[in-house]
SETOR-483171 format. One line per field, with one value per residue: residue number from 1; x, y, z of N, C-alpha, C in turn. Coordinates in steps of 0.2 Angstrom, whole numbers, always signed. Example, Ala and Ser with C-alpha at 12.3 -4.5 7.8 and 13.67 -1.06 7.14 Angstrom:
BEGIN
seq <- (1;2) $
n_c1 <- (+66;+64) $
n_c2 <- (-28;-11) $
n_c3 <- (+39;+35) $
ca_c1 <- (+62;+68) $
ca_c2 <- (-22;-5) $
ca_c3 <- (+39;+36) $
c_c1 <- (+66;+64) $
c_c2 <- (-16;+0) $
c_c3 <- (+39;+39) $
//
This chain:
BEGIN
seq <- (1;2;3;4;5;6;7;8;9;10;11;12;13;14;15;16;17;18;19;20;21;22;23;24;25;26;27;28;29;30;31;32;33;34;35;36;37;38;39;40;41;42;43;44;45;46;47;48;49;50;51;52;53;54;55;56;57;58;59;60;61;62;63;64;65;66;67;68;69;70;71;72;73;74;75;76;77;78;79;80;81;82;83;84;85;86;87;88;89;90;91;92;93;94;95;96;97;98;99;100;101;102;103;104;105;106;107;108;109;110;111;112;113;114;115;116;117) $
n_c1 <- (-357;-343;-325;-316;-299;-288;-270;-254;-253;-248;-236;-227;-215;-219;-220;-213;-218;-231;-236;-252;-263;-276;-284;-295;-308;-319;-336;-330;-337;-345;-338;-332;-328;-315;-312;-303;-306;-304;-307;-306;-301;-318;-322;-332;-330;-322;-320;-306;-296;-303;-303;-308;-314;-309;-297;-299;-294;-298;-296;-297;-296;-286;-276;-270;-256;-248;-253;-257;-267;-269;-272;-272;-280;-281;-276;-285;-284;-282;-271;-263;-252;-243;-238;-226;-232;-242;-246;-262;-267;-268;-277;-290;-291;-300;-305;-314;-328;-337;-353;-357;-369;-368;-356;-349;-354;-346;-335;-318;-310;-302;-288;-275;-268;-256;-250;-231;-226) $
n_c2 <- (+309;+296;+297;+283;+277;+266;+262;+254;+240;+225;+214;+202;+191;+173;+174;+188;+204;+217;+231;+240;+255;+265;+281;+293;+303;+318;+316;+315;+314;+303;+292;+275;+261;+255;+244;+230;+221;+206;+198;+187;+178;+169;+166;+173;+189;+191;+197;+203;+212;+223;+240;+249;+265;+269;+260;+245;+230;+217;+202;+190;+172;+166;+176;+178;+185;+186;+198;+215;+227;+245;+263;+277;+291;+306;+309;+300;+289;+272;+256;+242;+230;+217;+205;+188;+183;+174;+162;+160;+171;+180;+193;+205;+220;+227;+244;+247;+258;+265;+272;+268;+259;+251;+250;+247;+255;+262;+259;+258;+257;+248;+236;+228;+211;+201;+185;+178;+162) $
n_c3 <- (-16;-15;-21;-26;-30;-35;-30;-36;-40;-49;-56;-51;-42;-34;-14;-14;-15;-12;-10;-11;-13;-10;-13;-6;-9;-11;-3;+10;+24;+24;+24;+32;+39;+30;+17;+7;-5;-18;-34;-42;-59;-63;-51;-37;-29;-17;+3;+6;+19;+31;+38;+52;+56;+69;+70;+72;+64;+51;+45;+29;+31;+22;+20;+32;+44;+31;+25;+27;+32;+35;+38;+35;+41;+41;+27;+20;+15;+13;+14;+7;+14;+5;+8;+5;-6;-16;-30;-29;-25;-35;-44;-47;-39;-27;-18;-5;+4;+13;+24;+41;+40;+28;+22;+11;+2;-9;-22;-31;-44;-45;-47;-55;-49;-53;-50;-51;-52) $
ca_c1 <- (-352;-335;-321;-310;-295;-281;-266;-251;-254;-243;-234;-222;-215;-220;-214;-213;-221;-234;-242;-258;-266;-282;-287;-303;-311;-328;-340;-327;-337;-349;-334;-331;-324;-312;-308;-299;-309;-303;-309;-301;-306;-322;-323;-334;-328;-321;-316;-296;-298;-305;-300;-312;-309;-305;-290;-298;-294;-301;-295;-298;-290;-282;-271;-269;-250;-247;-256;-257;-270;-267;-275;-271;-284;-277;-273;-291;-280;-281;-264;-266;-246;-244;-230;-227;-238;-245;-253;-269;-268;-267;-283;-290;-290;-303;-305;-322;-328;-346;-355;-356;-373;-366;-348;-347;-358;-343;-332;-314;-309;-299;-281;-273;-263;-253;-244;-230;-226) $
ca_c2 <- (+304;+294;+294;+279;+276;+264;+260;+250;+234;+224;+209;+198;+185;+171;+177;+194;+209;+224;+239;+244;+260;+268;+286;+293;+309;+318;+316;+307;+312;+296;+285;+275;+258;+253;+240;+226;+213;+204;+195;+179;+175;+166;+166;+178;+194;+188;+202;+202;+214;+227;+245;+254;+271;+267;+253;+238;+227;+210;+198;+182;+167;+165;+181;+182;+183;+189;+204;+221;+234;+250;+269;+288;+294;+312;+307;+297;+284;+264;+251;+235;+227;+211;+199;+182;+183;+166;+164;+158;+179;+184;+194;+210;+220;+234;+245;+250;+260;+267;+275;+261;+255;+252;+249;+245;+260;+264;+255;+260;+254;+240;+237;+218;+210;+195;+183;+173;+156) $
ca_c3 <- (-19;-15;-25;-21;-32;-32;-35;-34;-42;-55;-59;-45;-42;-28;-12;-17;-9;-15;-7;-14;-9;-9;-10;-5;-12;-11;+5;+15;+30;+22;+24;+41;+38;+23;+13;+1;-8;-23;-38;-49;-64;-63;-45;-34;-26;-8;+7;+11;+23;+31;+46;+52;+58;+74;+69;+71;+56;+51;+38;+28;+33;+17;+22;+39;+42;+25;+23;+32;+32;+40;+36;+38;+41;+38;+22;+17;+11;+17;+11;+10;+13;+3;+9;+5;-13;-18;-35;-28;-24;-40;-46;-47;-28;-27;-13;-5;+9;+14;+32;+43;+38;+21;+21;+3;-3;-15;-24;-34;-52;-46;-49;-55;-45;-53;-44;-56;-49) $
c_c1 <- (-345;-333;-314;-304;-288;-278;-259;-250;-249;-240;-228;-221;-217;-214;-211;-217;-227;-238;-245;-260;-271;-284;-293;-303;-316;-329;-335;-331;-343;-344;-332;-327;-324;-310;-306;-303;-303;-309;-305;-304;-308;-323;-328;-329;-328;-319;-310;-296;-301;-303;-306;-309;-306;-297;-291;-299;-297;-299;-298;-292;-284;-275;-269;-263;-246;-248;-258;-261;-269;-271;-273;-277;-284;-276;-280;-290;-279;-275;-267;-256;-247;-239;-233;-231;-236;-249;-257;-269;-267;-278;-284;-293;-293;-303;-314;-323;-336;-349;-357;-364;-373;-359;-346;-351;-351;-337;-326;-314;-307;-293;-277;-265;-259;-247;-237;-228;-219) $
c_c2 <- (+303;+294;+290;+277;+275;+262;+255;+241;+231;+216;+207;+192;+181;+173;+183;+198;+216;+228;+241;+250;+264;+274;+288;+298;+311;+319;+311;+308;+305;+290;+283;+267;+255;+246;+237;+221;+214;+200;+193;+179;+169;+162;+174;+182;+194;+197;+201;+205;+220;+231;+249;+261;+271;+263;+248;+235;+219;+206;+192;+177;+165;+171;+185;+179;+187;+195;+210;+225;+238;+257;+275;+291;+302;+314;+303;+292;+275;+261;+245;+231;+220;+207;+193;+179;+178;+168;+163;+169;+184;+184;+203;+214;+227;+236;+247;+254;+262;+270;+268;+257;+251;+254;+249;+250;+262;+259;+261;+255;+248;+241;+229;+219;+203;+193;+175;+167;+153) $
c_c3 <- (-13;-19;-22;-28;-30;-35;-33;-36;-49;-55;-55;-43;-36;-23;-11;-13;-16;-11;-9;-11;-13;-8;-9;-5;-13;-5;+9;+24;+29;+24;+33;+40;+31;+22;+7;+0;-17;-29;-43;-53;-63;-56;-43;-30;-20;-5;+8;+17;+27;+39;+46;+57;+66;+76;+69;+64;+58;+44;+36;+31;+29;+18;+27;+40;+38;+24;+28;+30;+35;+32;+39;+35;+39;+29;+17;+12;+16;+12;+13;+8;+11;+4;+7;+0;-16;-25;-36;-27;-30;-44;-47;-39;-31;-17;-13;+2;+8;+23;+35;+42;+32;+18;+14;-2;-9;-15;-30;-40;-52;-49;-49;-51;-48;-50;-50;-51;-52) $
//
């Protein structure tokens, strides 16, 4: 099993910034791609950004140019730097990871991000 613990969420005004962190522990050898997802009230969970163990990244169109995903493999931690936040970024943000054949096998508990207008 892999355990994921997110931190860094909070309340911020529109235009502000937050940095989320997700630390992995347990069966680390099962980790490949790490990603951030979010779920707003009444909406389905959606992909925000992913990063492979080699550093290749992928972003949702809605966050391109504003969010940056990075990882520290030595610390088994993935980060999400969120700049120019908008009210529509308000959601619970989840970290996920897993082996190459199921990169969302493991999920964190989520951290709330609220952007006020």
